[in-house]
C-alpha positions as YAML, in Angstrom:
chain: A
units: angstrom
residues:
- id: 1
  name: UNK
  ca: [0.00, 0.00, 0.00]
- id: 2
  name: UNK
  ca: [1.05, 3.62, -0.48]
- id: 3
  name: UNK
  ca: [2.33, 5.42, 2.60]
- id: 4
  name: UNK
  ca: [1.00, 8.87, 3.49]
- id: 5
  name: UNK
  ca: [3.61, 11.24, 4.95]
- id: 6
  name: UNK
  ca: [3.09, 14.95, 5.80]
- id: 7
  name: UNK
  ca: [5.69, 17.49, 4.68]
- id: 8
  name: UNK
  ca: [5.86, 21.25, 5.18]
- id: 9
  name: UNK
  ca: [5.86, 23.75, 2.32]
- id: 10
  name: UNK
  ca: [5.54, 27.51, 2.94]
- id: 11
  name: UNK
  ca: [4.48, 26.73, 6.52]
- id: 12
  name: UNK
  ca: [1.51, 24.68, 5.20]
- id: 13
  name: UNK
  ca: [1.52, 20.94, 5.76]
- id: 14
  name: UNK
  ca: [0.99, 18.95, 2.55]
- id: 15
  name: UNK
  ca: [0.34, 15.25, 2.45]
- id: 16
  name: UNK
  ca: [2.09, 13.23, -0.27]
- id: 17
  name: UNK
  ca: [2.18, 9.53, -1.10]
- id: 18
  name: UNK
  ca: [5.20, 7.31, -1.48]
- id: 19
  name: UNK
  ca: [3.97, 4.90, -4.11]
- id: 20
  name: UNK
  ca: [4.75, 1.23, -3.71]
- id: 21
  name: UNK
  ca: [6.45, -0.56, -6.62]
- id: 22
  name: UNK
  ca: [3.61, -3.10, -6.87]
- id: 23
  name: UNK
  ca: [1.03, -0.31, -7.25]
- id: 24
  name: UNK
  ca: [2.99, 1.43, -10.02]
- id: 25
  name: UNK
  ca: [3.61, -1.91, -11.76]
- id: 26
  name: UNK
  ca: [-0.11, -2.69, -11.69]
- id: 27
  name: UNK
  ca: [-0.99, 0.66, -13.26]
- id: 28
  name: UNK
  ca: [1.69, 0.13, -15.91]
- id: 29
  name: UNK
  ca: [0.23, -3.31, -16.67]
- id: 30
  name: UNK
  ca: [-3.24, -1.79, -17.14]
- id: 31
  name: UNK
  ca: [-1.85, 0.84, -19.53]
- id: 32
  name: UNK
  ca: [0.17, -1.69, -21.54]
- id: 33
  name: UNK
  ca: [-2.77, -4.10, -21.78]
- id: 34
  name: UNK
  ca: [-4.98, -1.26, -23.02]
- id: 35
  name: UNK
  ca: [-2.38, -0.27, -25.61]
- id: 36
  name: UNK
  ca: [-2.02, -3.88, -26.78]
- id: 37
  name: UNK
  ca: [-5.80, -4.31, -26.96]
- id: 38
  name: UNK
  ca: [-6.09, -1.11, -28.99]
- id: 39
  name: UNK
  ca: [-3.43, -2.31, -31.44]
- id: 40
  name: UNK
  ca: [-5.14, -5.71, -31.78]
- id: 41
  name: UNK
  ca: [-8.47, -3.99, -32.32]
- id: 42
  name: UNK
  ca: [-7.02, -1.77, -35.07]
- id: 43
  name: UNK
  ca: [-5.31, -4.79, -36.68]
- id: 44
  name: UNK
  ca: [-8.54, -6.80, -36.69]
- id: 45
  name: UNK
  ca: [-10.52, -3.88, -38.13]
- id: 46
  name: UNK
  ca: [-7.95, -3.70, -40.91]
- id: 47
  name: UNK
  ca: [-8.30, -7.45, -41.57]
- id: 48
  name: UNK
  ca: [-12.09, -7.10, -41.71]
- id: 49
  name: UNK
  ca: [-11.77, -4.11, -44.05]
- id: 50
  name: UNK
  ca: [-9.59, -6.08, -46.50]
- id: 51
  name: UNK
  ca: [-11.93, -9.09, -46.27]
- id: 52
  name: UNK
  ca: [-14.94, -6.91, -47.13]
- id: 53
  name: UNK
  ca: [-13.05, -5.25, -49.99]
- id: 54
  name: UNK
  ca: [-12.20, -8.70, -51.32]
- id: 55
  name: UNK
  ca: [-15.83, -9.76, -51.06]
- id: 56
  name: UNK
  ca: [-17.02, -6.74, -53.06]
- id: 57
  name: UNK
  ca: [-14.34, -7.26, -55.71]
- id: 58
  name: UNK
  ca: [-15.41, -10.89, -56.20]
- id: 59
  name: UNK
  ca: [-19.09, -9.96, -56.28]
- id: 60
  name: UNK
  ca: [-18.44, -7.21, -58.82]
- id: 61
  name: UNK
  ca: [-16.18, -9.25, -61.11]
- id: 62
  name: UNK
  ca: [-18.69, -12.13, -61.25]
- id: 63
  name: UNK
  ca: [-20.95, -9.85, -63.25]
- id: 64
  name: UNK
  ca: [-18.47, -9.87, -66.14]
- id: 65
  name: UNK
  ca: [-18.50, -12.38, -68.99]
- id: 66
  name: UNK
  ca: [-14.77, -13.10, -68.93]
- id: 67
  name: UNK
  ca: [-14.06, -13.32, -65.22]
- id: 68
  name: UNK
  ca: [-10.26, -13.45, -65.41]
- id: 69
  name: UNK
  ca: [-9.83, -10.44, -67.68]
- id: 70
  name: UNK
  ca: [-12.69, -8.54, -66.07]
- id: 71
  name: UNK
  ca: [-11.28, -9.15, -62.58]
- id: 72
  name: UNK
  ca: [-7.80, -7.97, -63.57]
- id: 73
  name: UNK
  ca: [-9.08, -4.74, -65.14]
- id: 74
  name: UNK
  ca: [-11.47, -4.20, -62.26]
- id: 75
  name: UNK
  ca: [-8.71, -4.38, -59.65]
- id: 76
  name: UNK
  ca: [-6.39, -2.13, -61.67]
- id: 77
  name: UNK
  ca: [-9.08, 0.49, -62.19]
- id: 78
  name: UNK
  ca: [-10.04, 0.33, -58.52]
- id: 79
  name: UNK
  ca: [-6.41, 0.79, -57.49]
- id: 80
  name: UNK
  ca: [-6.10, 3.78, -59.83]
- id: 81
  name: UNK
  ca: [-9.04, 5.39, -58.01]
- id: 82
  name: UNK
  ca: [-8.11, 4.49, -54.43]
- id: 83
  name: UNK
  ca: [-4.30, 4.61, -54.21]
- id: 84
  name: UNK
  ca: [-3.89, 8.36, -54.88]
- id: 85
  name: UNK
  ca: [-6.40, 9.09, -52.12]
- id: 86
  name: UNK
  ca: [-5.64, 6.38, -49.52]
- id: 87
  name: UNK
  ca: [-2.05, 5.38, -50.21]
- id: 88
  name: UNK
  ca: [-0.11, 2.17, -51.00]
- id: 89
  name: UNK
  ca: [-2.37, 0.08, -48.78]
- id: 90
  name: UNK
  ca: [-4.78, 0.08, -51.72]
- id: 91
  name: UNK
  ca: [-2.38, -0.66, -54.58]
- id: 92
  name: UNK
  ca: [-3.13, -3.24, -57.27]
- id: 93
  name: UNK
  ca: [-1.07, -5.84, -55.37]
- id: 94
  name: UNK
  ca: [-2.88, -5.21, -52.10]
- id: 95
  name: UNK
  ca: [-6.31, -5.33, -53.72]
- id: 96
  name: UNK
  ca: [-5.34, -8.59, -55.45]
- id: 97
  name: UNK
  ca: [-4.45, -9.96, -52.00]
- id: 98
  name: UNK
  ca: [-7.88, -8.83, -50.77]
- id: 99
  name: UNK
  ca: [-9.55, -10.85, -53.52]
- id: 100
  name: UNK
  ca: [-7.40, -13.89, -52.73]
- id: 101
  name: UNK
  ca: [-8.11, -13.43, -49.00]
- id: 102
  name: UNK
  ca: [-11.87, -13.58, -49.52]
- id: 103
  name: UNK
  ca: [-11.63, -16.58, -51.85]
- id: 104
  name: UNK
  ca: [-9.45, -18.43, -49.31]
- id: 105
  name: UNK
  ca: [-11.62, -17.47, -46.31]
- id: 106
  name: UNK
  ca: [-15.15, -16.99, -47.73]
- id: 107
  name: UNK
  ca: [-16.73, -17.26, -44.25]
- id: 108
  name: UNK
  ca: [-15.98, -14.16, -42.19]
- id: 109
  name: UNK
  ca: [-16.40, -16.02, -38.88]
- id: 110
  name: UNK
  ca: [-13.41, -18.17, -39.86]
- id: 111
  name: UNK
  ca: [-11.16, -15.10, -39.82]
- id: 112
  name: UNK
  ca: [-9.26, -15.01, -36.52]
- id: 113
  name: UNK
  ca: [-8.99, -11.80, -34.53]
- id: 114
  name: UNK
  ca: [-5.55, -12.86, -33.18]
- id: 115
  name: UNK
  ca: [-3.91, -12.60, -36.61]
- id: 116
  name: UNK
  ca: [-3.08, -9.39, -38.44]
- id: 117
  name: UNK
  ca: [-3.11, -8.58, -42.14]
- id: 118
  name: UNK
  ca: [0.59, -9.27, -42.73]
- id: 119
  name: UNK
  ca: [0.12, -12.76, -41.28]
- id: 120
  name: UNK
  ca: [-2.97, -13.46, -43.39]
- id: 121
  name: UNK
  ca: [-1.14, -12.24, -46.46]
- id: 122
  name: UNK
  ca: [1.46, -14.98, -45.85]
- id: 123
  name: UNK
  ca: [-1.15, -17.64, -45.10]
- id: 124
  name: UNK
  ca: [-3.24, -17.09, -48.24]
- id: 125
  name: UNK
  ca: [-0.15, -17.75, -50.37]
- id: 126
  name: UNK
  ca: [0.05, -21.32, -49.03]
- id: 127
  name: UNK
  ca: [-1.84, -23.50, -51.50]
- id: 128
  name: UNK
  ca: [-2.01, -26.69, -49.38]
- id: 129
  name: UNK
  ca: [-5.06, -26.22, -47.08]
- id: 130
  name: UNK
  ca: [-3.68, -28.58, -44.39]
- id: 131
  name: UNK
  ca: [-0.35, -26.79, -44.34]
- id: 132
  name: UNK
  ca: [-2.12, -23.40, -44.20]
- id: 133
  name: UNK
  ca: [-4.34, -24.57, -41.33]
- id: 134
  name: UNK
  ca: [-1.30, -25.82, -39.39]
- id: 135
  name: UNK
  ca: [0.51, -22.47, -39.56]
- id: 136
  name: UNK
  ca: [-2.69, -20.57, -38.82]
- id: 137
  name: UNK
  ca: [-3.38, -22.64, -35.69]
- id: 138
  name: UNK
  ca: [0.20, -22.58, -34.44]
- id: 139
  name: UNK
  ca: [0.46, -18.81, -34.99]
- id: 140
  name: UNK
  ca: [-2.59, -18.39, -32.73]
- id: 141
  name: UNK
  ca: [-1.58, -21.06, -30.18]
- id: 142
  name: UNK
  ca: [1.94, -19.67, -29.74]
- id: 143
  name: UNK
  ca: [1.21, -15.96, -30.30]
- id: 144
  name: UNK
  ca: [3.71, -15.79, -33.16]
- id: 145
  name: UNK
  ca: [4.55, -12.37, -34.55]
- id: 146
  name: UNK
  ca: [4.51, -11.83, -38.29]
- id: 147
  name: UNK
  ca: [8.29, -12.24, -38.39]
- id: 148
  name: UNK
  ca: [8.14, -15.51, -36.42]
- id: 149
  name: UNK
  ca: [5.42, -16.90, -38.70]
- id: 150
  name: UNK
  ca: [7.46, -15.96, -41.77]
- id: 151
  name: UNK
  ca: [10.54, -17.64, -40.31]
- id: 152
  name: UNK
  ca: [8.67, -20.87, -39.53]
- id: 153
  name: UNK
  ca: [7.18, -21.01, -43.03]
- id: 154
  name: UNK
  ca: [10.56, -20.32, -44.70]
- id: 155
  name: UNK
  ca: [12.29, -22.99, -42.59]
- id: 156
  name: UNK
  ca: [9.60, -25.52, -43.64]
- id: 157
  name: UNK
  ca: [8.56, -26.34, -40.08]
- id: 158
  name: UNK
  ca: [5.48, -28.25, -41.26]
- id: 159
  name: UNK
  ca: [7.45, -30.45, -43.66]
- id: 160
  name: UNK
  ca: [10.13, -31.18, -41.05]
- id: 161
  name: UNK
  ca: [7.52, -32.32, -38.54]
- id: 162
  name: UNK
  ca: [6.01, -34.63, -41.16]
- id: 163
  name: UNK
  ca: [9.33, -36.48, -41.40]
- id: 164
  name: UNK
  ca: [8.60, -38.44, -38.24]
- id: 165
  name: UNK
  ca: [4.84, -37.90, -37.92]
- id: 166
  name: UNK
  ca: [1.78, -38.43, -40.08]
- id: 167
  name: UNK
  ca: [-0.23, -35.42, -41.22]
- id: 168
  name: UNK
  ca: [-3.27, -36.28, -39.06]
- id: 169
  name: UNK
  ca: [-1.16, -36.36, -35.88]
- id: 170
  name: UNK
  ca: [0.53, -33.04, -36.64]
- id: 171
  name: UNK
  ca: [-2.82, -31.33, -37.30]
- id: 172
  name: UNK
  ca: [-4.47, -32.95, -34.26]
- id: 173
  name: UNK
  ca: [-1.78, -31.47, -31.99]
- id: 174
  name: UNK
  ca: [-2.17, -28.03, -33.61]
- id: 175
  name: UNK
  ca: [-5.96, -28.29, -33.18]
- id: 176
  name: UNK
  ca: [-5.39, -29.25, -29.51]
- id: 177
  name: UNK
  ca: [-7.29, -32.49, -30.09]
- id: 178
  name: UNK
  ca: [-4.46, -34.57, -28.65]
- id: 179
  name: UNK
  ca: [-1.33, -34.13, -26.54]
- id: 180
  name: UNK
  ca: [2.02, -35.27, -28.03]
- id: 181
  name: UNK
  ca: [3.11, -38.60, -26.53]
- id: 182
  name: UNK
  ca: [6.29, -39.22, -28.50]
- id: 183
  name: UNK
  ca: [9.36, -36.91, -28.46]
- id: 184
  name: UNK
  ca: [9.52, -37.14, -32.27]
- id: 185
  name: UNK
  ca: [6.21, -35.29, -32.43]
- id: 186
  name: UNK
  ca: [7.97, -32.20, -31.07]
- id: 187
  name: UNK
  ca: [11.69, -32.54, -31.84]
- id: 188
  name: UNK
  ca: [12.64, -31.60, -35.38]
- id: 189
  name: UNK
  ca: [15.30, -33.15, -37.58]
- id: 190
  name: UNK
  ca: [16.91, -31.23, -39.15]
- id: 191
  name: UNK
  ca: [16.97, -28.11, -36.98]
- id: 192
  name: UNK
  ca: [17.59, -24.75, -38.66]
- id: 193
  name: UNK
  ca: [19.69, -22.35, -36.55]
- id: 194
  name: UNK
  ca: [20.25, -19.52, -39.02]
- id: 195
  name: UNK
  ca: [19.31, -16.97, -36.34]
- id: 196
  name: UNK
  ca: [22.64, -17.55, -34.53]
- id: 197
  name: UNK
  ca: [24.49, -15.49, -37.12]
- id: 198
  name: UNK
  ca: [27.71, -17.52, -36.76]
- id: 199
  name: UNK
  ca: [30.41, -16.83, -39.35]
- id: 200
  name: UNK
  ca: [31.13, -19.36, -42.07]
- id: 201
  name: UNK
  ca: [34.24, -21.03, -40.61]
- id: 202
  name: UNK
  ca: [35.69, -24.47, -41.40]
- id: 203
  name: UNK
  ca: [35.61, -25.27, -37.68]
- id: 204
  name: UNK
  ca: [34.36, -23.63, -34.53]
- id: 205
  name: UNK
  ca: [34.21, -24.67, -30.90]
- id: 206
  name: UNK
  ca: [31.19, -26.23, -29.23]
- id: 207
  name: UNK
  ca: [31.43, -23.49, -26.59]
- id: 208
  name: UNK
  ca: [30.87, -20.90, -29.35]
- id: 209
  name: UNK
  ca: [27.73, -22.71, -30.47]
- id: 210
  name: UNK
  ca: [26.51, -23.04, -26.89]
- id: 211
  name: UNK
  ca: [27.14, -19.37, -26.08]
- id: 212
  name: UNK
  ca: [25.33, -18.29, -29.22]
- id: 213
  name: UNK
  ca: [22.34, -20.53, -28.43]
- id: 214
  name: UNK
  ca: [22.07, -19.00, -24.95]
- id: 215
  name: UNK
  ca: [22.30, -15.49, -26.44]
- id: 216
  name: UNK
  ca: [19.46, -16.38, -28.80]
- id: 217
  name: UNK
  ca: [17.53, -18.53, -26.34]
- id: 218
  name: UNK
  ca: [14.08, -17.25, -27.37]
- id: 219
  name: UNK
  ca: [14.76, -18.05, -31.03]
- id: 220
  name: UNK
  ca: [16.18, -21.46, -30.11]
- id: 221
  name: UNK
  ca: [13.11, -22.35, -28.06]
- id: 222
  name: UNK
  ca: [10.88, -21.24, -30.93]
- id: 223
  name: UNK
  ca: [12.81, -23.58, -33.24]
- id: 224
  name: UNK
  ca: [12.67, -26.46, -30.73]
- id: 225
  name: UNK
  ca: [8.90, -26.37, -30.48]
- id: 226
  name: UNK
  ca: [6.13, -26.14, -27.91]
- id: 227
  name: UNK
  ca: [6.37, -26.43, -24.15]
- id: 228
  name: UNK
  ca: [10.10, -25.91, -23.48]
- id: 229
  name: UNK
  ca: [11.48, -24.16, -20.39]
- id: 230
  name: UNK
  ca: [15.19, -23.46, -19.86]
- id: 231
  name: UNK
  ca: [16.73, -25.06, -16.76]
- id: 232
  name: UNK
  ca: [20.54, -24.94, -16.84]
- id: 233
  name: UNK
  ca: [23.69, -24.52, -18.90]
- id: 234
  name: UNK
  ca: [26.75, -26.74, -18.26]
- id: 235
  name: UNK
  ca: [24.86, -28.61, -15.55]
- id: 236
  name: UNK
  ca: [27.45, -30.25, -13.25]
- id: 237
  name: UNK
  ca: [27.00, -33.95, -12.52]
- id: 238
  name: UNK
  ca: [29.21, -35.54, -9.87]
- id: 239
  name: UNK
  ca: [29.72, -39.31, -9.92]
- id: 240
  name: UNK
  ca: [32.01, -40.30, -7.08]
- id: 241
  name: UNK
  ca: [35.15, -38.26, -7.85]
- id: 242
  name: UNK
  ca: [34.40, -37.64, -11.53]
- id: 243
  name: UNK
  ca: [32.77, -34.47, -12.85]
- id: 244
  name: UNK
  ca: [30.63, -34.29, -15.97]
- id: 245
  name: UNK
  ca: [28.78, -31.36, -17.53]
- id: 246
  name: UNK
  ca: [25.56, -31.49, -19.56]
- id: 247
  name: UNK
  ca: [25.64, -28.75, -22.21]
- id: 248
  name: UNK
  ca: [21.99, -27.59, -21.95]
- id: 249
  name: UNK
  ca: [19.09, -28.75, -19.80]
- id: 250
  name: UNK
  ca: [15.44, -27.97, -20.59]
- id: 251
  name: UNK
  ca: [12.09, -29.17, -19.30]
- id: 252
  name: UNK
  ca: [9.13, -29.83, -21.56]
- id: 253
  name: UNK
  ca: [5.81, -29.33, -19.82]
- id: 254
  name: UNK
  ca: [3.84, -31.11, -22.57]
- id: 255
  name: UNK
  ca: [5.94, -34.28, -22.48]
- id: 256
  name: UNK
  ca: [6.47, -33.76, -18.71]
- id: 257
  name: UNK
  ca: [10.15, -34.66, -18.75]
- id: 258
  name: UNK
  ca: [13.68, -33.26, -18.73]
- id: 259
  name: UNK
  ca: [15.31, -32.73, -22.14]
- id: 260
  name: UNK
  ca: [19.13, -32.80, -22.26]
- id: 261
  name: UNK
  ca: [21.08, -31.33, -25.18]
- id: 262
  name: UNK
  ca: [24.63, -32.27, -26.10]
- id: 263
  name: UNK
  ca: [26.19, -30.09, -28.81]
- id: 264
  name: UNK
  ca: [28.60, -31.49, -31.39]
- id: 265
  name: UNK
  ca: [30.35, -29.44, -34.07]
- id: 266
  name: UNK
  ca: [31.62, -32.56, -35.80]
- id: 267
  name: UNK
  ca: [30.16, -35.79, -37.10]
- id: 268
  name: UNK
  ca: [28.33, -37.84, -34.49]
- id: 269
  name: UNK
  ca: [30.12, -40.89, -33.02]
- id: 270
  name: UNK
  ca: [28.93, -43.85, -30.98]
- id: 271
  name: UNK
  ca: [30.98, -42.50, -28.05]
- id: 272
  name: UNK
  ca: [28.85, -39.33, -28.11]
- id: 273
  name: UNK
  ca: [25.71, -41.47, -27.92]
- id: 274
  name: UNK
  ca: [27.09, -43.44, -24.98]
- id: 275
  name: UNK
  ca: [27.95, -40.25, -23.08]
- id: 276
  name: UNK
  ca: [24.47, -38.82, -23.56]
- id: 277
  name: UNK
  ca: [22.91, -42.13, -22.53]
- id: 278
  name: UNK
  ca: [24.85, -41.90, -19.26]
- id: 279
  name: UNK
  ca: [23.50, -38.37, -18.64]
- id: 280
  name: UNK
  ca: [19.93, -39.55, -19.37]
- id: 281
  name: UNK
  ca: [20.34, -42.50, -16.98]
- id: 282
  name: UNK
  ca: [21.60, -40.13, -14.26]
- id: 283
  name: UNK
  ca: [18.63, -37.79, -14.64]
- id: 284
  name: UNK
  ca: [16.18, -40.69, -14.62]
- id: 285
  name: UNK
  ca: [17.67, -42.16, -11.43]
- id: 286
  name: UNK
  ca: [18.56, -38.99, -9.53]
- id: 287
  name: UNK
  ca: [16.64, -35.92, -10.78]
- id: 288
  name: UNK
  ca: [13.36, -37.25, -12.20]
- id: 289
  name: UNK
  ca: [10.29, -37.34, -9.95]
- id: 290
  name: UNK
  ca: [8.21, -40.56, -9.89]
- id: 291
  name: UNK
  ca: [5.27, -38.92, -11.69]
- id: 292
  name: UNK
  ca: [7.45, -37.51, -14.49]
- id: 293
  name: UNK
  ca: [8.19, -39.24, -17.79]
- id: 294
  name: UNK
  ca: [11.64, -40.63, -18.77]
- id: 295
  name: UNK
  ca: [14.32, -38.08, -19.64]
- id: 296
  name: UNK
  ca: [15.00, -37.33, -23.31]
- id: 297
  name: UNK
  ca: [18.50, -36.82, -24.67]
- id: 298
  name: UNK
  ca: [19.17, -34.95, -27.92]
- id: 299
  name: UNK
  ca: [22.48, -34.92, -29.74]
- id: 300
  name: UNK
  ca: [22.62, -31.79, -31.87]
- id: 301
  name: UNK
  ca: [25.26, -32.36, -34.53]
- id: 302
  name: UNK
  ca: [26.44, -31.07, -37.91]
- id: 303
  name: UNK
  ca: [26.16, -34.52, -39.52]
- id: 304
  name: UNK
  ca: [25.25, -38.06, -38.51]
- id: 305
  name: UNK
  ca: [25.26, -41.61, -39.75]
- id: 306
  name: UNK
  ca: [21.73, -42.87, -39.15]
- id: 307
  name: UNK
  ca: [22.89, -46.49, -39.19]
- id: 308
  name: UNK
  ca: [25.48, -45.80, -36.45]
- id: 309
  name: UNK
  ca: [22.78, -44.06, -34.39]
- id: 310
  name: UNK
  ca: [20.39, -46.95, -34.90]
- id: 311
  name: UNK
  ca: [22.93, -49.66, -34.03]
- id: 312
  name: UNK
  ca: [24.28, -47.79, -30.98]
- id: 313
  name: UNK
  ca: [20.87, -47.74, -29.31]
- id: 314
  name: UNK
  ca: [18.37, -50.42, -28.22]
- id: 315
  name: UNK
  ca: [15.68, -51.41, -30.71]
- id: 316
  name: UNK
  ca: [12.91, -49.93, -28.59]
- id: 317
  name: UNK
  ca: [14.80, -46.66, -27.95]
- id: 318
  name: UNK
  ca: [12.53, -43.64, -27.58]
- id: 319
  name: UNK
  ca: [14.60, -41.35, -25.36]
- id: 320
  name: UNK
  ca: [17.86, -40.72, -27.28]
- id: 321
  name: UNK
  ca: [17.48, -38.69, -30.47]
- id: 322
  name: UNK
  ca: [20.02, -37.33, -32.93]
- id: 323
  name: UNK
  ca: [19.11, -34.14, -34.75]
- id: 324
  name: UNK
  ca: [21.24, -32.63, -37.48]
- id: 325
  name: UNK
  ca: [21.42, -28.85, -37.64]
- id: 326
  name: UNK
  ca: [22.26, -26.26, -40.24]
- id: 327
  name: UNK
  ca: [23.50, -22.76, -39.41]
- id: 328
  name: UNK
  ca: [22.13, -21.22, -42.57]
- id: 329
  name: UNK
  ca: [18.62, -21.13, -44.00]
- id: 330
  name: UNK
  ca: [18.79, -23.11, -47.23]
- id: 331
  name: UNK
  ca: [16.69, -22.39, -50.28]
- id: 332
  name: UNK
  ca: [13.29, -24.05, -50.51]
- id: 333
  name: UNK
  ca: [14.63, -26.46, -53.16]
- id: 334
  name: UNK
  ca: [17.62, -27.47, -50.99]
- id: 335
  name: UNK
  ca: [15.46, -27.98, -47.92]
- id: 336
  name: UNK
  ca: [12.92, -30.03, -49.85]
- id: 337
  name: UNK
  ca: [15.72, -32.25, -51.14]
- id: 338
  name: UNK
  ca: [17.13, -32.69, -47.62]
- id: 339
  name: UNK
  ca: [13.67, -33.46, -46.22]
- id: 340
  name: UNK
  ca: [13.10, -36.05, -48.94]
- id: 341
  name: UNK
  ca: [16.48, -37.70, -48.25]
- id: 342
  name: UNK
  ca: [15.70, -38.02, -44.54]
- id: 343
  name: UNK
  ca: [12.22, -39.36, -45.32]
- id: 344
  name: UNK
  ca: [13.74, -42.07, -47.54]
- id: 345
  name: UNK
  ca: [16.21, -43.00, -44.79]
- id: 346
  name: UNK
  ca: [13.38, -43.37, -42.28]
- id: 347
  name: UNK
  ca: [11.31, -45.39, -44.74]
- id: 348
  name: UNK
  ca: [14.28, -47.68, -45.44]
- id: 349
  name: UNK
  ca: [14.93, -48.19, -41.74]
- id: 350
  name: UNK
  ca: [11.34, -49.27, -41.12]
- id: 351
  name: UNK
  ca: [11.34, -51.90, -43.88]
...
């Protein structure tokens, strides 16, 4: 509570308040929430405006005999009338997006108030309806900004998740119809870490990679997936007189388990797998609570031999995963090729 203290000024006592930090913080929170709500309200009004413009364009062009030509001329003429008066937000390109927006979302109640126009402009350019629905749901579920949504689309998050999951499972999780049960439903392979901004060097130290991941922790957790919380860096484990250090420790509230990361800047070896298995065993026997699920270990490496990984682990292994990473965002063609290669490896291993 605020304290009232009298002070004297020109021989007249004046009462002032010493404001408590919690009171000021609460007022700040109210102001910031109001500002955020106002921005969201403006963004949604803009989305509705573009949807209604798209509806009118479609209704008007359907009166023409040749819809394609009529629609193109209609939009250009409309842009010529509107852009000088209202600015670039009503250019030919923007009005064409409005038309596409309405055709993609013909039911206005399906338009989500949590998403802004820049996000919808990215979504309507995705032709696959399942893929579009996935990004739409995840953008809402995780409160992605426009930049984060763009990054996830460009890094082919949806396709990478489909490597180890079927489409129905991926969509069911996004729709919140089921909770992930298997680590492979969350952990991606490959991981794209272009946000680290590391220089193109022939070699670099694992400590450099670790430091950069910590400096970009929010981006790293976005890339990892849903439900992660950071626990520790270089977590010390003491076994009798021997010391060991786990590179990164996280907890996943969805899987309800610890997730240990070991970072490798070289090709993965069976010794690396054995070391991580020891860390996982330690956490399961010492740190894990009885009601929690078994610890997951992830080896993050520049390259891996899937056969070595497979043969180094038990047949029923579900807690040790190897994920290859790239420090640079490849082109869509390169990433598609890499995704297809991994898919073929998985298919061959299951036969």
